[in-house]
N, C-alpha and C positions, 0 to 999 in steps of 0.2 A: 511372606509378611513381609514381603520388596513392598506390597498395593496397599498391606492396611495399617491404616494408624491407631496408633500406642497411646497414650496417653499416663503419666508414672503420676499419681496424686502422693502429695506426701515424701517427694525425690531428693528434699535434703534432708531429710531423718534417717535412723539409723538403718531401717529396714529398705526405705528408697532410697540408700546407698547401697545395699547390698543389693540388690531388683539391675542396680547399673550394672554391676559385676558380672554380674551373670548371662546379664542379656549381652555385653559385651564379648563374651567368652561363644557368643555363637553356639554353645555348645548344644542347647535345648531346641533354644525358635531360631535357625539361621536364617542367613541372606535379611538384616536390621536394615530396614530404606533410614538414615537418620533424618530424611527431611521430611516421615512420616511423625516424626515421634514428639511428643506432649509435653516435657518436665512443668510439672504442677504444686504449687506450695503456698505458702501462706502467705499476704499481705507482703510481713516483711521482708518478705525471700521472692517479692517479682518484681525482675529488669535484672537479675542474678544471672550471671552465666554460668551454665557448666561443660566443659572440657569433655564429649563423649567419642569416642571413634574420630576422633580425628574432627572434629566440627565441634565447634561452642556455641550450644544451645541456651538460650533463653527462655529463663525462668514465668512460665504464665498463671494468671492467678484463674480460680476453677469457670468464675464465669466465661474465659475464653476459650478455653480448655470444653466445654460443652458446645458453645457461637461452633466452632471448629468440626462436631460432630465426630467424634471416634468409632472406629470399630470395637475398641477393648480399651480398657482404663481396670491398670492394678494400684490397687487404690491403699496404699498406710499411711491412712491422716488422723484416725482415733472413729470407736462409734459414733460422737453428737456429730462431727461430719458428716461422716457417711450417711446415717438416716435421715441428714439434710441435702445431701446434691446424689449419692448414688444414685434415685427415682427418677431424677434430671437429666442423669447420662444416658438411664434406661430409654427415655423417653426420647432420646434422642435418635436411639440407636442404635447403642451399646451396649457391649456385652460388659460387666464390671466383677470383678473377680478382687474382694473383699478380704482385710487383712484384719480388720474388727471384729467385735464377738454381737458387730450392732444384730446380724442376720440370721446367727448359728443357731439357734431355740425357735428358728420359723418351719416348720414343717415341707411347707412348698418350695423351701429354699435348700440347694445343694451344697452337703458338707464335704468337699472334697482331696482326700489322697490322692495323687493320681498313680500309683503304683498298687493300689488297692484296688479289686474291680468293687465298680459300682454302679449299677443300671443309670441312678439317677443324673448321671451327668451323658447329658446328649449331644453326641459333635453335631448336631446339625442346628441346636440351638441359636437363633440370630441377635439375642436380646435377652435382658434377664438382669440375675443376681447371684452368683455363684461365692460361697462363705469359703474363706482359708481357715482351717481349724484352729483350736489355741494350740501354740508350741509345745507346751507338752502332751498335751490329747495326741497329735501328731506324731510323736517318737512312740506315742505309748501305740498308737493304733500299727507302727507298720512293727513293731517287736512283738506284738501278739498275733497280728492278721494271719501265719502262717499256720496259727496253731487253732484255732474254730473250728474249721471241719474236722479234728478232731478229737471235741466233745471238749472246748476247757470252757468251764459256766462261771468262773471265779476269776477276778484280780483285786491283788491287794496292791496299794499304791506305795512309797515314802516319796518324793519327788523333791527333790535339791535344785529350785532356779537361781539362772547368776543374775545380776544387778542389770544386764541390758535388757533381758526381758522387761524389765518398767521403764527402758531409753532411754535418752543421754541424758536424763534429770537422773535415773541409775546409777547411770554409768560414772555421774560426775559427782553425787553421794558419795559413791564409795572411795574415791580420788579424794575428796574434802577428809572422810572422816581417816584413811589414813595418816593425810601432810600433817592434820591436827594434834593425831593420837594421841585427845584427851577425855574419848569416850562418851562426846557429846555427839547430839544427832542433825548429820549436816544443814545445813541452811536453807540448801535448796530441794535436799531429800521427800518422797513423797511415802515414804516408807513408815511403816506403823513404830518403829526402834532406830537407834543406831545399826549401822547394817556391819560395820570394821569390824574384825574380832568377834562376829555374834552370829548367832542365828537365829530366825525373825521368822512369826508366819505368812508365807507368799505376801499375801492381799487381809484388807481389810473381811467384816465375814457374811456371806450368802445373803442376799435376801431374799434366797427362794429355797435351800437347802437347811436346816436350822443345825446350829455347832460346826457346818461348815464354812472355810472362807472357800469367796469368789475364781479361784483359779482347782481348788477342788470340785468344789462342783460346775465348773465347764469339764474336767477331763470326765467327772463321770456321768454327765447327760452327751459328752460329743463322742467318745468315743465308741458307745456305740452304734451310735449313727454312722460312724464313717466308717467299722465294718459292717454294715445292713444287719447283725445280728441280736437279739435281746441276749445281752453279757454284765454281770453282779458285776458291777466295780467300787472298793471305799479307798479314798485317797486320803492319804495326807501329805501337805503340800509345803515347806519352805522356804525363805530365802536365804542365800548362804554367799558369802562376801564373798564368791567368781565372778571377775569381769564377763564373764561369755559363756555358753555352754550351757546346756541343761542336763541332768542325770536326773537317774530312780533308783528306786530299788523293788525288782519287785516279785510277785511272789503268784504263781499261773494256779489253779483247782484243776482237773480232769476231773470229768465223770467216772472214768475206765484208769485203771495204771498201762504206763507207758514208758518207752524204753526208753532212757535216755542220750543213747547212744542216738537213736533216733532222730530223737528229737533236734540235736544237734547238728544232727546233716541237714532234717530240714532248713534248721538257722545259716546254714553252711548256704545254700541254692536259695536262700528268699530274697526277690528285688528291693536294693534300697535297705538291705543289711548286709556290714563288718564284724561275723563272727570272730573275735580272738579271743585267745588263752593269757596275753602280754595285761599288766597292769597296766592301762589302759584306761583316760578318763576325760573331763569335758574341753580340757586343754591340747587333745589329742585329735579333739573332731573340729577344729578352729579351717573352716574353709573348705570341710566337706561334707556331701547330701547324701550322706548316709549314718544309720545309727548305728552306734558301736554297742555288738552283745560281750561281755564276758561273765567271768564268776558264772556259770551256767551248770548246777546241779540238782540232784533231786534231794527236799524235803529228810533228813534220815528222821524224820519223829511220823509222817506223813506219805506214801508212794505214789499218792495223785499228785500230789505237789510238785514245786519245781522251781527254783528261787536264781534271780538273776541281776545285773546289773548291768543299766542300760545310759545313755548319753549321746547326745548331739546338737549340732551347732543350733541354740534356739534361733537365731536369724537367716541362719541358711534352712534347714531342713525343718525348722519351726516354722518362719515365715520367708522368705522371701524367693529361693530354689519353688516350695512347692509353690507359691501361684505361680512362676513361667514355665512349672511344668504344667497346670490347670491349663495355660496360655499353652502351650506345647499341643496340649492334648485335644482345647478344643478346635487347632489348624491343622491336626492330624499326624506331627509330626516327634511325638514327644514318644521314646525306648525309655522303658523301663531300668533297661541295663547302662544308660549312660550319664553317667553323676560323677561329680570329681572322688 
């Protein structure tokens, strides 16, 4: 990485900040050269100085970053900006790893979780766009991947998404509502209703999948694409008043009966999974780069169905870690066992 130029677009945002944390550890991508880092943000942040690995790095505009022709770009700045500027970075010769929803549904764009084998990620790529999947889709795919070759063919998901999944505004909305304690929706909120002391639909309704919200539609489309398998998924997703860390209740249906003991043993040895019999939840995932799996059991009414709970840090597993891991994969230095 010493001789490669890396731009981080959206560096002042929630995910951008976590990208910096992971890069600074040099655990996934070693030998970071701070002289080859481009910190990029909106006009209001241009000129700001961010301390990083012993150096003060100045924040620049997108236009300036494009002119410097980076080799790689990690973009966490929303779908609208990505659609506008990602092709410009590609035209300048970069590989863009994009955290938004802008490119995920396009068949020609790889949708990657590095700990899950996927032939569409070609390490010889010299330019193009790679999509980082939806935060919940990533943790579902990681938890399900060990079972797809055993005949798992349907998944029912009930997801509980933290407010940080909606960025700074989501986090600030919960803080404001807890402070005011009057049941009113926060002035800064982009949620469909008040969130403090409440459970609400994760997002507005999908324009492509009738009767499902946007987050549910993303899970239903993206998980099969990540796995490279045709697997049926039905999802429910709600926003919960948890600051950080997504979770979900899962039910997986197999074509044939399976041994609970065998499936648990598989989970214990699967990459990027921490199997536990402790009462762990979203809080326990903060700062971690794995998916917790607990409460694994065979459905009492259906021997071909197994149910369990999963949780992960949505800012790391669901965004920043996965993006940096994709970079590591492209550089040939990614190790699926090397996570916090």
